[in-house]
Backbone as CSV, one residue per row, in Angstrom:
resi,resn,N_x,N_y,N_z,CA_x,CA_y,CA_z,C_x,C_y,C_z
1,UNK,6.894,55.510,-9.016,5.836,55.025,-8.380,5.697,55.911,-6.909
2,UNK,4.158,55.968,-6.462,4.042,56.632,-5.419,3.613,55.844,-4.602
3,UNK,3.353,56.402,-3.007,2.915,55.879,-2.014,1.636,55.333,-2.083
4,UNK,0.764,55.196,-3.194,0.112,54.260,-3.171,0.056,53.211,-4.185
5,UNK,0.978,53.939,-5.179,1.320,52.399,-5.715,1.820,51.166,-4.948
6,UNK,2.715,51.892,-4.057,3.477,50.909,-2.806,2.486,50.128,-2.276
7,UNK,1.093,50.601,-1.562,0.282,50.208,-1.060,-0.922,49.365,-1.807
8,UNK,-0.816,49.319,-2.829,-1.660,47.967,-3.563,-0.411,47.128,-4.428
9,UNK,0.774,47.087,-3.977,1.325,46.084,-4.368,1.501,45.012,-2.874
10,UNK,1.954,46.050,-1.909,1.424,45.484,-0.828,0.402,44.430,-0.203
11,UNK,-0.623,45.265,-0.482,-1.985,44.451,-1.064,-2.219,42.960,-1.547
12,UNK,-1.585,43.290,-3.064,-1.620,42.448,-4.000,-0.624,41.318,-3.152
13,UNK,0.556,41.216,-3.093,1.609,40.620,-2.413,0.999,39.445,-1.074
14,UNK,0.076,40.377,-0.720,-0.177,39.437,0.860,-1.433,38.165,0.906
15,UNK,-2.398,39.080,-0.507,-3.654,38.780,-0.885,-3.004,36.988,-1.320
16,UNK,-1.164,37.260,-2.599,-1.107,35.867,-2.940,-0.661,35.333,-2.260
17,UNK,0.140,35.875,-0.889,1.319,35.274,-0.199,0.788,33.791,0.379
18,UNK,-0.501,33.713,0.728,-1.185,32.235,1.325,-1.324,31.335,0.201
19,UNK,-1.200,31.951,-1.275,-1.748,30.498,-2.403,-0.555,30.051,-2.517
20,UNK,0.757,30.854,-2.611,1.761,30.783,-3.347,2.488,29.945,-2.322
21,UNK,2.093,30.100,-0.740,2.549,29.018,-0.059,2.092,27.946,0.097
22,UNK,0.766,27.875,-0.147,0.009,26.589,-0.121,0.591,25.458,-2.008
23,UNK,0.989,26.688,-2.796,1.455,25.731,-4.093,2.839,25.406,-3.542
24,UNK,3.558,26.260,-2.850,5.011,25.580,-2.241,5.129,24.286,-1.727
25,UNK,3.937,24.331,-0.486,4.024,23.098,0.197,3.968,21.452,-0.775
26,UNK,2.539,21.954,-1.625,2.169,20.636,-2.234,3.296,20.657,-3.552
27,UNK,4.290,21.273,-3.945,4.694,20.921,-4.930,6.305,20.142,-3.860
28,UNK,6.279,20.207,-2.605,7.273,19.870,-1.858,6.775,18.700,-1.192
29,UNK,5.184,18.419,-1.306,4.669,16.907,-1.296,5.129,16.003,-2.507
30,UNK,4.916,16.702,-3.774,5.314,16.363,-4.513,6.672,15.260,-4.767
31,UNK,7.329,16.279,-4.202,8.899,15.736,-4.837,8.917,14.619,-3.479
32,UNK,8.201,14.827,-2.312,8.492,14.039,-0.799,8.282,12.333,-1.177
33,UNK,6.790,12.265,-2.134,6.332,11.002,-2.870,7.053,10.464,-3.657
34,UNK,7.576,11.444,-4.596,8.229,11.041,-5.911,9.327,9.859,-5.118
35,UNK,10.366,10.396,-4.414,11.093,10.727,-3.760,11.159,9.088,-2.725
36,UNK,10.497,9.121,-2.108,9.927,7.762,-1.595,9.173,6.395,-2.188
37,UNK,8.536,6.874,-3.683,8.295,6.263,-4.644,9.470,5.185,-5.130
38,UNK,10.323,6.060,-5.397,11.885,5.813,-6.085,12.853,5.287,-5.245
39,UNK,12.862,5.006,-3.794,13.097,4.293,-3.025,12.469,3.296,-2.773
40,UNK,11.409,2.475,-2.693,10.801,2.235,-2.250,10.288,1.111,-3.302
41,UNK,10.419,1.365,-4.799,9.944,1.282,-5.828,8.354,0.710,-5.434
42,UNK,7.634,1.465,-5.465,6.244,1.676,-4.588,5.366,2.884,-5.228
43,UNK,4.149,2.649,-5.130,2.744,3.258,-5.575,2.412,4.184,-3.830
44,UNK,2.089,5.008,-3.479,2.525,6.138,-2.432,1.429,6.710,-2.581
45,UNK,0.345,6.361,-2.059,-1.626,6.869,-1.799,-1.327,7.625,-0.039
46,UNK,-1.973,9.075,-0.245,-2.305,9.636,1.193,-3.441,9.914,1.277
47,UNK,-3.725,9.660,2.775,-5.619,9.568,3.345,-5.272,10.502,4.495
48,UNK,-5.561,11.606,4.401,-4.557,12.669,5.803,-6.244,13.647,5.717
49,UNK,-6.792,13.447,7.022,-7.625,14.422,7.029,-7.152,15.267,8.094
50,UNK,-6.977,16.399,8.270,-7.219,17.537,9.542,-8.194,18.361,9.443
51,UNK,-8.053,19.026,10.817,-9.767,19.783,11.118,-8.925,21.049,10.522
52,UNK,-10.201,21.509,9.718,-10.415,22.969,8.553,-10.989,24.125,9.317
53,UNK,-11.283,24.936,9.139,-11.938,26.224,9.395,-12.488,26.646,8.309
54,UNK,-13.978,27.013,8.781,-15.116,27.962,7.220,-14.113,29.392,7.000
55,UNK,-14.384,29.589,5.646,-13.196,30.856,5.453,-13.751,31.924,6.267
56,UNK,-15.098,31.827,5.596,-15.563,33.651,6.583,-16.382,32.900,7.887
57,UNK,-16.545,32.387,8.438,-17.259,32.438,9.953,-16.046,31.796,10.772
58,UNK,-15.040,30.885,10.577,-13.816,30.216,10.878,-14.005,29.231,12.050
59,UNK,-15.121,28.681,11.851,-15.718,27.540,12.245,-15.202,26.160,12.454
60,UNK,-14.767,25.856,13.375,-13.697,24.212,13.061,-14.802,23.457,12.741
61,UNK,-14.221,22.427,11.507,-14.889,21.467,10.354,-13.807,20.212,10.431
62,UNK,-14.371,18.944,11.045,-13.790,17.655,11.229,-13.931,17.432,9.871
63,UNK,-13.070,16.821,9.078,-12.909,16.196,8.068,-12.688,14.702,8.376
64,UNK,-13.604,14.146,7.238,-13.725,12.106,7.491,-13.913,11.719,6.685
65,UNK,-13.517,10.389,6.675,-13.331,9.664,5.228,-14.892,9.357,4.770
66,UNK,-14.841,9.925,3.315,-15.901,9.683,2.988,-16.127,9.439,1.390
67,UNK,-17.106,9.371,0.606,-17.429,8.620,-0.755,-16.428,9.636,-2.198
68,UNK,-15.855,10.432,-1.549,-14.991,11.076,-2.099,-13.689,10.441,-2.129
69,UNK,-13.115,10.527,-0.775,-11.992,9.704,-0.645,-11.947,8.436,-1.603
70,UNK,-12.760,7.480,-1.079,-12.837,5.969,-1.625,-12.549,6.044,-3.149
71,UNK,-13.375,6.886,-3.757,-13.181,7.217,-5.027,-12.246,7.456,-5.740
72,UNK,-11.414,8.421,-4.957,-10.002,8.792,-5.256,-8.554,7.596,-4.900
73,UNK,-9.134,6.965,-3.543,-8.280,5.741,-3.545,-8.011,4.759,-4.200
74,UNK,-9.725,4.196,-4.775,-10.063,3.630,-5.621,-9.291,3.398,-7.102
75,UNK,-9.462,4.879,-7.522,-8.991,5.130,-8.931,-7.125,4.834,-9.018
76,UNK,-7.074,5.304,-6.940,-5.501,5.030,-7.576,-4.864,3.945,-7.599
77,UNK,-5.435,3.289,-6.773,-5.117,1.423,-6.836,-5.298,0.942,-8.399
78,UNK,-6.752,1.329,-9.207,-6.630,1.114,-10.169,-5.992,1.196,-11.285
79,UNK,-5.514,2.474,-11.159,-3.893,2.862,-11.857,-2.758,2.217,-11.134
80,UNK,-2.548,1.397,-10.726,-1.306,0.785,-10.005,-1.396,-0.241,-10.700
81,UNK,-0.248,-0.651,-11.426,0.182,-2.087,-12.007,-0.529,-3.403,-11.019
82,UNK,-0.695,-4.453,-11.348,-0.659,-5.749,-9.913,0.659,-6.419,-9.112
83,UNK,1.989,-5.590,-10.127,3.243,-6.231,-9.625,3.274,-4.933,-8.953
84,UNK,3.126,-4.067,-8.384,3.538,-2.745,-7.650,3.164,-2.687,-6.065
85,UNK,3.733,-3.039,-5.183,3.223,-2.348,-3.882,3.196,-1.305,-3.688
86,UNK,1.900,-1.502,-2.731,1.393,-0.187,-2.414,1.738,0.584,-0.840
87,UNK,2.180,1.679,-0.936,2.088,2.544,0.596,1.118,3.550,0.992
88,UNK,-0.196,3.261,1.288,-0.978,3.510,2.100,-0.696,4.337,2.950
89,UNK,-0.548,5.850,3.061,-0.451,6.347,4.524,-1.594,7.125,5.132
90,UNK,-1.791,6.790,6.277,-3.275,6.746,6.865,-3.418,8.528,7.995
91,UNK,-3.721,9.010,7.985,-4.013,10.089,9.394,-5.277,10.534,9.485
92,UNK,-6.119,9.921,10.095,-7.881,9.956,9.861,-8.340,9.655,11.221
93,UNK,-9.148,10.366,11.627,-10.372,10.344,12.797,-11.406,9.059,12.426
94,UNK,-10.971,8.176,10.983,-12.192,7.125,10.824,-13.223,8.094,9.881
95,UNK,-15.094,7.570,9.522,-15.642,8.175,8.634,-16.676,7.250,8.668
96,UNK,-17.019,7.547,7.138,-18.575,6.121,6.504,-17.870,5.085,6.685
97,UNK,-18.417,4.371,7.223,-18.142,2.792,6.931,-18.486,2.439,5.541
98,UNK,-18.969,2.304,4.445,-19.549,2.458,3.156,-17.888,2.415,2.361
99,UNK,-17.397,4.010,2.496,-16.398,4.661,2.015,-15.259,3.420,2.667
100,UNK,-15.245,3.495,3.989,-13.738,2.532,4.895,-13.805,1.079,4.030
101,UNK,-14.772,0.543,3.980,-15.063,-0.603,3.495,-14.339,-0.680,2.007
102,UNK,-15.243,0.043,1.069,-14.703,-0.357,-0.147,-13.079,0.023,-0.265
103,UNK,-12.570,0.915,0.433,-11.295,1.169,0.476,-10.350,0.122,1.116
104,UNK,-11.216,-0.868,2.174,-10.512,-1.882,2.531,-10.014,-3.253,1.873
105,UNK,-11.576,-3.593,1.149,-11.343,-4.218,0.035,-10.766,-4.286,-1.046
106,UNK,-10.396,-3.174,-1.565,-9.514,-2.885,-2.656,-8.224,-2.762,-2.333
107,UNK,-7.866,-2.130,-0.698,-6.142,-2.690,-0.295,-6.223,-4.466,-0.212
108,UNK,-7.193,-5.221,0.261,-6.960,-6.532,0.047,-7.143,-6.902,-1.013
109,UNK,-7.731,-6.457,-2.082,-7.330,-7.520,-3.506,-6.119,-7.470,-4.007
110,UNK,-5.774,-5.797,-3.658,-4.264,-5.770,-4.681,-3.246,-7.045,-4.756
111,UNK,-3.196,-7.695,-5.631,-1.879,-8.374,-5.689,-0.684,-8.325,-4.510
112,UNK,0.127,-7.374,-5.053,1.359,-6.858,-4.668,1.366,-6.708,-3.376
113,UNK,2.307,-6.590,-2.279,2.158,-5.891,-0.916,1.817,-4.216,-0.630
114,UNK,0.576,-4.404,0.011,0.544,-3.356,0.290,0.497,-3.012,2.203
115,UNK,1.466,-1.645,2.435,2.049,-1.492,3.726,0.987,-0.377,4.051
116,UNK,0.908,-0.208,5.350,-0.317,0.833,5.658,0.781,1.666,6.573
117,UNK,0.679,2.673,6.488,1.786,3.780,7.733,0.810,4.573,8.131
118,UNK,1.773,4.249,9.258,-0.126,5.132,10.783,1.545,6.385,11.605
119,UNK,1.997,7.175,10.766,2.560,8.112,11.729,1.925,8.533,13.182
120,UNK,0.719,9.052,13.129,-0.147,9.902,14.110,-1.292,8.606,14.879
121,UNK,-2.024,8.742,13.793,-3.894,7.945,14.190,-3.852,7.497,12.878
122,UNK,-4.912,6.197,13.297,-5.979,5.922,12.025,-6.990,5.356,12.951
123,UNK,-7.962,6.193,13.640,-8.934,5.464,13.766,-10.500,4.575,13.516
124,UNK,-10.952,3.799,13.982,-12.750,3.544,13.012,-12.069,3.354,12.137
125,UNK,-12.706,3.780,11.051,-12.721,3.490,9.496,-11.253,3.595,9.352
126,UNK,-10.669,4.156,9.739,-8.998,4.114,9.452,-8.454,2.554,9.856
127,UNK,-8.689,2.116,10.641,-8.621,0.835,11.373,-9.004,0.163,10.562
128,UNK,-10.130,-0.080,10.540,-10.392,-1.288,9.039,-9.703,-1.196,7.965
129,UNK,-9.153,-0.142,7.169,-8.282,0.142,5.884,-7.419,-0.971,6.779
130,UNK,-6.919,-0.277,8.099,-5.606,-0.910,8.204,-5.043,-2.281,8.512
131,UNK,-6.385,-2.881,8.895,-6.664,-4.524,8.991,-6.879,-5.123,7.541
132,UNK,-7.051,-4.263,6.580,-7.018,-4.871,5.325,-5.262,-5.428,4.548
133,UNK,-4.112,-4.578,5.108,-3.387,-4.556,5.067,-2.332,-5.619,5.302
134,UNK,-1.247,-5.836,3.875,-0.450,-7.084,4.314,0.307,-6.845,5.690
135,UNK,0.554,-5.192,5.740,1.910,-5.152,6.759,1.018,-3.477,7.601
136,UNK,1.161,-3.465,9.279,0.834,-1.898,9.273,2.193,-1.570,9.977
137,UNK,2.802,-0.380,9.661,3.797,0.361,10.371,3.292,1.187,11.080
138,UNK,3.427,1.443,12.215,3.173,2.211,13.158,4.335,2.895,13.869
139,UNK,4.441,4.520,14.230,5.327,5.505,14.810,5.312,4.822,16.290
140,UNK,6.164,4.524,17.471,6.062,4.147,18.555,4.951,4.081,18.967
141,UNK,4.128,5.797,19.186,3.255,6.427,19.880,1.922,6.489,19.057
142,UNK,2.106,5.647,18.015,0.458,6.520,16.964,-0.084,5.261,17.447
143,UNK,-1.331,5.105,17.196,-2.366,4.331,17.471,-3.625,4.201,16.347
144,UNK,-4.231,3.068,16.960,-5.738,2.930,15.396,-6.792,2.394,16.954
145,UNK,-7.733,2.057,16.267,-8.473,2.650,17.631,-10.157,1.305,17.213
146,UNK,-11.130,0.725,18.405,-11.530,-0.207,17.591,-12.650,0.466,16.288
147,UNK,-13.530,-0.237,16.031,-14.643,-0.373,14.813,-15.418,-0.159,15.247
148,UNK,-16.029,-0.570,16.184,-17.519,-0.321,16.535,-18.802,0.604,16.041
149,UNK,-19.811,0.292,15.171,-20.119,0.850,14.641,-20.843,1.980,15.537
150,UNK,-21.218,3.551,14.882,-21.813,4.286,15.315,-23.621,5.009,15.232
151,UNK,-24.408,4.684,15.045,-25.639,5.268,14.664,-26.130,6.422,15.806
152,UNK,-26.498,7.539,14.908,-26.742,8.758,15.314,-25.548,9.312,16.490
153,UNK,-24.334,8.880,16.365,-23.194,9.441,17.073,-23.423,8.797,18.237
154,UNK,-24.092,7.651,18.168,-23.993,6.744,19.616,-22.954,5.584,19.567
155,UNK,-22.398,4.929,20.662,-21.884,3.569,20.098,-23.536,2.459,20.068
156,UNK,-23.233,1.776,18.746,-24.512,0.789,18.547,-24.149,-0.062,19.896
157,UNK,-23.249,-0.971,20.204,-23.336,-1.853,21.216,-24.416,-1.325,22.817
158,UNK,-24.297,0.500,22.872,-24.574,0.940,23.985,-26.283,0.555,24.326
159,UNK,-26.522,1.219,22.838,-27.638,1.326,22.530,-28.638,-0.403,22.579
160,UNK,-27.989,-1.283,22.328,-28.374,-2.901,22.235,-28.668,-3.195,23.720
161,UNK,-27.767,-2.564,24.584,-27.652,-2.476,25.700,-28.759,-2.014,26.934
162,UNK,-29.039,-1.003,26.417,-30.568,-0.758,26.842,-31.413,-1.844,26.561
163,UNK,-31.580,-2.461,25.671,-32.674,-3.623,25.621,-32.367,-4.563,26.640
164,UNK,-31.181,-4.687,27.114,-31.090,-5.791,27.957,-31.046,-5.085,29.371
165,UNK,-31.146,-3.673,29.546,-31.545,-3.348,31.070,-32.568,-3.014,31.604
166,UNK,-33.419,-2.846,30.396,-34.698,-2.350,30.276,-35.585,-3.172,30.143
167,UNK,-36.970,-3.212,30.458,-37.929,-4.223,29.736,-38.556,-3.364,28.695
168,UNK,-38.116,-4.582,27.268,-38.887,-3.606,26.062,-40.441,-3.102,26.300
169,UNK,-41.157,-3.500,26.882,-42.185,-2.494,26.928,-42.169,-1.410,27.220
170,UNK,-40.918,-0.986,28.288,-40.236,0.502,28.711,-39.852,1.194,27.992
171,UNK,-39.608,0.623,26.774,-38.437,1.275,25.952,-39.504,1.952,24.712
172,UNK,-39.145,3.215,24.463,-39.961,3.895,23.248,-39.663,3.606,21.809
173,UNK,-40.589,3.388,20.948,-40.276,2.615,20.118,-39.285,3.145,19.023
174,UNK,-38.565,4.472,18.898,-37.389,5.146,18.769,-36.279,4.194,19.038
175,UNK,-36.435,4.131,20.137,-35.110,3.286,20.872,-34.717,1.768,20.565
176,UNK,-36.355,1.387,20.235,-36.676,-0.220,19.495,-36.058,-0.233,18.023
177,UNK,-36.419,1.091,17.391,-35.886,0.866,15.973,-34.440,0.824,15.877
178,UNK,-33.761,1.792,16.880,-32.188,2.323,16.705,-31.697,0.909,17.000
179,UNK,-32.064,0.087,17.992,-31.545,-1.304,18.650,-31.254,-2.074,17.288
180,UNK,-32.539,-2.241,16.748,-32.530,-3.336,15.577,-31.580,-2.802,14.416
181,UNK,-31.068,-1.347,14.501,-30.320,-0.610,13.139,-28.933,-1.510,13.644
182,UNK,-29.134,-0.979,15.121,-27.614,-0.967,15.831,-27.002,-2.429,15.672
183,UNK,-28.151,-3.706,15.728,-27.990,-4.973,16.133,-27.558,-5.380,14.429
184,UNK,-27.791,-4.787,13.458,-27.617,-5.037,12.113,-26.126,-4.990,11.795
185,UNK,-25.675,-2.905,12.042,-24.831,-2.620,11.942,-23.113,-3.759,12.558
186,UNK,-23.905,-4.055,13.594,-22.486,-4.633,14.424,-22.277,-6.113,13.841
187,UNK,-23.239,-6.672,13.522,-22.932,-7.895,12.870,-22.592,-7.572,11.498
188,UNK,-23.027,-6.600,10.504,-22.174,-6.333,9.376,-20.872,-6.194,9.480
189,UNK,-20.185,-5.194,10.611,-18.963,-4.767,10.499,-18.077,-5.980,11.275
190,UNK,-19.000,-6.777,11.854,-17.985,-7.587,12.271,-17.668,-9.025,11.243
191,UNK,-18.701,-9.027,10.460,-17.913,-10.086,9.451,-17.566,-9.262,8.202
192,UNK,-17.620,-8.377,8.066,-16.858,-7.388,7.033,-15.336,-7.166,7.797
193,UNK,-15.037,-7.191,9.513,-13.833,-7.077,9.669,-12.960,-9.045,9.666
194,UNK,-14.145,-9.993,9.634,-13.444,-11.225,9.232,-12.930,-11.431,8.335
195,UNK,-13.822,-11.147,7.429,-13.338,-11.492,5.790,-12.096,-10.507,5.729
196,UNK,-11.731,-9.134,5.996,-10.433,-8.643,6.034,-9.278,-9.427,6.857
197,UNK,-9.988,-10.001,7.829,-8.662,-10.954,8.452,-8.866,-12.487,7.758
198,UNK,-9.540,-12.980,7.228,-8.983,-13.948,6.891,-8.320,-15.148,6.495
199,UNK,-7.007,-13.851,5.904,-5.848,-14.775,5.274,-4.658,-13.974,6.381
200,UNK,-4.897,-14.137,7.430,-3.941,-13.553,8.568,-3.966,-14.222,9.434
201,UNK,-4.932,-15.246,9.767,-5.094,-15.931,10.891,-5.745,-16.694,10.950
202,UNK,-6.101,-17.977,11.965,-7.015,-18.903,11.847,-7.969,-18.538,11.884
203,UNK,-9.023,-18.879,11.431,-11.084,-18.638,11.089,-11.247,-18.262,12.976
204,UNK,-11.038,-19.059,13.517,-11.413,-18.743,15.091,-11.050,-17.667,15.904
205,UNK,-9.217,-17.660,15.210,-9.022,-16.041,15.981,-9.204,-15.105,15.280
206,UNK,-9.741,-15.233,13.926,-9.911,-14.202,13.450,-11.720,-13.460,13.642
207,UNK,-11.976,-14.487,14.097,-13.632,-14.479,14.181,-13.315,-13.443,16.105
208,UNK,-12.576,-14.085,16.749,-12.291,-13.998,18.274,-11.848,-12.006,17.755
209,UNK,-11.205,-11.592,17.313,-10.472,-10.101,16.893,-11.667,-9.567,16.124
210,UNK,-12.505,-9.914,15.413,-13.818,-9.266,14.621,-14.726,-8.699,16.185
211,UNK,-14.989,-9.725,16.966,-16.039,-9.548,17.966,-15.424,-8.533,18.943
212,UNK,-14.292,-8.661,18.969,-13.485,-7.967,20.032,-13.327,-6.211,19.554
213,UNK,-13.195,-5.858,18.371,-13.016,-5.079,17.315,-14.362,-4.461,17.824
214,UNK,-15.305,-5.073,17.332,-16.548,-4.290,16.780,-17.826,-4.504,17.600
215,UNK,-17.671,-5.188,18.929,-18.954,-5.064,19.908,-18.870,-4.422,21.055
216,UNK,-18.000,-3.352,20.775,-18.039,-2.379,22.020,-17.428,-2.622,22.797
217,UNK,-16.315,-3.413,23.055,-15.262,-3.638,24.130,-14.716,-2.697,24.828
218,UNK,-13.771,-1.464,24.091,-13.922,-0.567,24.280,-14.439,0.430,24.063
219,UNK,-14.235,1.901,24.600,-15.081,3.000,23.825,-14.245,3.478,22.792
220,UNK,-15.258,4.501,21.463,-15.018,4.300,20.332,-13.800,4.811,20.576
221,UNK,-13.140,6.097,20.818,-12.023,6.289,21.035,-11.137,5.743,21.778
222,UNK,-10.839,4.748,21.907,-9.754,4.338,22.643,-8.578,3.631,21.811
223,UNK,-7.765,4.600,22.437,-6.169,4.214,21.560,-5.479,2.714,22.050
224,UNK,-5.451,1.893,20.513,-4.963,0.668,20.666,-3.398,0.879,20.189
225,UNK,-2.488,0.798,20.742,-0.577,1.386,20.833,-0.410,0.104,19.754
226,UNK,0.485,0.500,19.501,1.300,-0.358,18.495,1.860,-1.765,19.309
227,UNK,1.925,-1.906,20.797,1.924,-3.342,21.566,0.650,-3.487,21.166
228,UNK,-0.345,-3.309,21.292,-1.521,-4.010,21.984,-2.191,-4.521,20.215
229,UNK,-1.221,-3.586,19.315,-2.077,-3.976,18.333,-1.323,-5.440,17.545
230,UNK,0.197,-5.604,18.157,1.063,-6.938,18.135,0.514,-7.507,18.867
231,UNK,-0.038,-7.780,20.018,-0.513,-8.739,21.108,-2.001,-9.067,20.621
232,UNK,-2.852,-8.556,19.562,-3.686,-8.931,19.291,-4.103,-9.663,17.663
233,UNK,-2.193,-9.951,17.229,-1.670,-11.108,16.663,-1.716,-10.751,15.117
234,UNK,-1.855,-8.780,14.715,-2.370,-8.415,13.488,-0.890,-8.167,13.079
235,UNK,0.030,-8.125,12.166,0.978,-8.030,11.267,1.885,-6.694,11.568
236,UNK,2.569,-6.211,12.839,2.380,-4.565,13.070,3.620,-4.620,13.392
237,UNK,4.478,-3.400,12.825,5.765,-3.108,13.263,5.670,-1.865,13.675
238,UNK,6.904,-0.744,14.346,7.647,-0.207,14.851,8.960,0.471,13.990
239,UNK,8.593,0.048,12.622,9.902,0.230,12.071,9.413,1.637,10.664
240,UNK,8.932,2.961,11.840,8.789,4.142,10.592,9.662,4.434,10.264
241,UNK,9.876,4.626,8.628,10.559,5.256,7.913,10.487,6.714,7.940
242,UNK,11.558,7.473,8.524,11.599,8.933,8.695,11.083,9.251,7.200
243,UNK,11.032,9.207,6.329,10.430,10.067,4.997,8.480,10.240,5.412
244,UNK,8.225,8.944,6.017,7.515,9.111,6.130,6.442,10.379,7.178
245,UNK,7.221,10.423,8.256,7.068,11.199,9.155,7.306,12.461,8.414
246,UNK,8.068,12.774,7.810,8.602,14.163,7.451,7.021,14.639,5.929
247,UNK,6.917,13.176,5.426,5.582,13.509,4.438,4.224,14.557,4.922
248,UNK,4.600,13.445,6.383,2.877,14.020,7.356,3.121,15.597,7.428
249,UNK,4.543,16.164,7.974,4.604,17.197,8.518,4.450,18.261,6.777
250,UNK,4.106,17.701,5.750,3.736,18.368,4.608,2.277,19.020,4.809
251,UNK,1.740,18.203,5.496,0.160,18.663,5.607,0.086,19.568,6.882
252,UNK,0.192,20.423,6.961,-0.010,21.297,8.400,-1.455,21.430,8.471
253,UNK,-1.808,21.619,10.050,-2.760,22.092,10.170,-2.804,23.536,10.162
254,UNK,-4.124,24.160,9.406,-4.601,25.504,9.088,-4.660,25.836,10.362
255,UNK,-3.508,27.138,10.745,-3.074,27.998,12.441,-4.327,29.341,12.117
256,UNK,-5.192,29.298,13.120,-6.076,30.617,13.218,-5.497,30.884,15.082
257,UNK,-5.093,32.408,14.759,-4.571,32.614,16.362,-3.430,32.044,16.154
258,UNK,-3.446,32.537,18.189,-2.359,31.818,18.436,-2.230,30.425,18.991
259,UNK,-1.379,29.926,18.604,-1.097,28.448,18.114,-0.463,27.846,19.925
260,UNK,-1.259,26.583,20.183,-1.371,25.738,21.393,0.095,24.907,21.790
261,UNK,0.491,25.132,20.778,2.145,23.995,20.791,2.873,25.294,19.946
262,UNK,4.402,25.229,20.712,5.142,25.564,19.734,6.224,25.196,20.757
263,UNK,7.511,25.001,19.527,8.871,24.627,19.802,9.980,24.889,18.850
264,UNK,11.053,24.812,19.136,12.007,25.302,17.716,11.922,24.180,16.814
265,UNK,11.731,24.098,15.932,11.727,22.938,14.681,12.703,22.507,14.568
266,UNK,13.624,21.895,15.263,14.830,21.167,15.084,15.164,20.377,15.827
267,UNK,16.082,18.985,15.569,16.299,18.054,16.299,17.211,18.297,17.282
268,UNK,17.064,18.392,18.197,18.142,18.148,19.590,18.771,16.485,19.965
269,UNK,20.295,16.523,19.677,21.253,15.905,20.104,22.126,16.125,21.288
270,UNK,22.181,14.863,22.148,22.629,15.288,23.569,24.304,15.429,22.915
271,UNK,25.371,15.982,23.603,26.716,16.449,23.206,27.386,15.776,24.065
272,UNK,28.604,14.679,23.842,29.116,14.467,24.476,30.126,15.229,25.236
273,UNK,30.168,14.739,26.621,31.248,15.582,27.217,32.618,15.846,26.925
274,UNK,33.001,16.919,26.769,33.692,17.480,26.317,34.131,18.365,24.954
275,UNK,32.926,18.230,24.449,33.276,18.776,23.110,32.447,19.959,22.772
276,UNK,31.522,20.022,24.300,31.214,21.702,23.895,30.516,21.915,25.694
277,UNK,30.515,23.351,26.225,29.898,23.348,27.193,28.260,23.283,27.238
278,UNK,27.905,23.377,26.046,26.178,23.063,25.836,25.941,21.853,26.426
279,UNK,24.852,21.875,26.953,24.301,19.874,27.133,23.479,19.246,25.457
280,UNK,23.320,20.397,24.781,22.575,20.099,23.698,23.147,20.471,22.549
281,UNK,23.049,20.210,21.090,23.601,21.130,19.915,22.076,20.511,19.198
282,UNK,21.806,21.641,18.380,21.033,21.753,16.928,21.782,21.436,15.480
283,UNK,20.757,20.138,15.183,21.833,19.801,14.261,20.537,19.979,12.538
């Protein structure tokens, strides 16, 4: 073999390396899922959205809950025996109300227990799905969010407030149309949330919480911590099994250029005095 042959082999290995790495990560995910399912005797379904980049131009593309997601999750639920619990892992900024509500209603109607695990965040449509679960398990610093609908990337509640603060005769027709759509969207989401909460709390409490989450009480990206979620009366806890945190780590964010966060990827443990001269040890 000459230098040219080595050069071509190097190019081929370089081209195959990302594919092989992806296959290894996928295999590791399947092993972790199988291990969790065996331990918990459940069906594990994962809904994870990461920011991706276009392969040629490198522009960031934010993924969200869409109809394809709802089709896949519904299919997974349909393939699960009614007596088998479901563990649903959510990591998403939200997405289409239609898709999220389809998943939420399927989750609610599953006869066996459904537990939603939120290692980091499940905003908007992700929260809508979480509301349907029998139990919500969050990491200590994980968050949910309000489910107030957005119309043309604007809060529906804010569009309605325009009519409250201005004379309708001074508002253009386009804004009046948006306000009509916004009012309908808020009512629809409020009723959907109340439906999902019907068997978890008294009707008046469910109605109050539905209004709180859907009518623009907070900004759309306001973080609802585990403590807040518990105070709202939802069945939430922070007893997150480490396996689910490790599972999310197998969905790495695609890196481009210099990383913005960097650290030694190992747990640090405080060393007892007298055992060693160092303050910490890596295990």
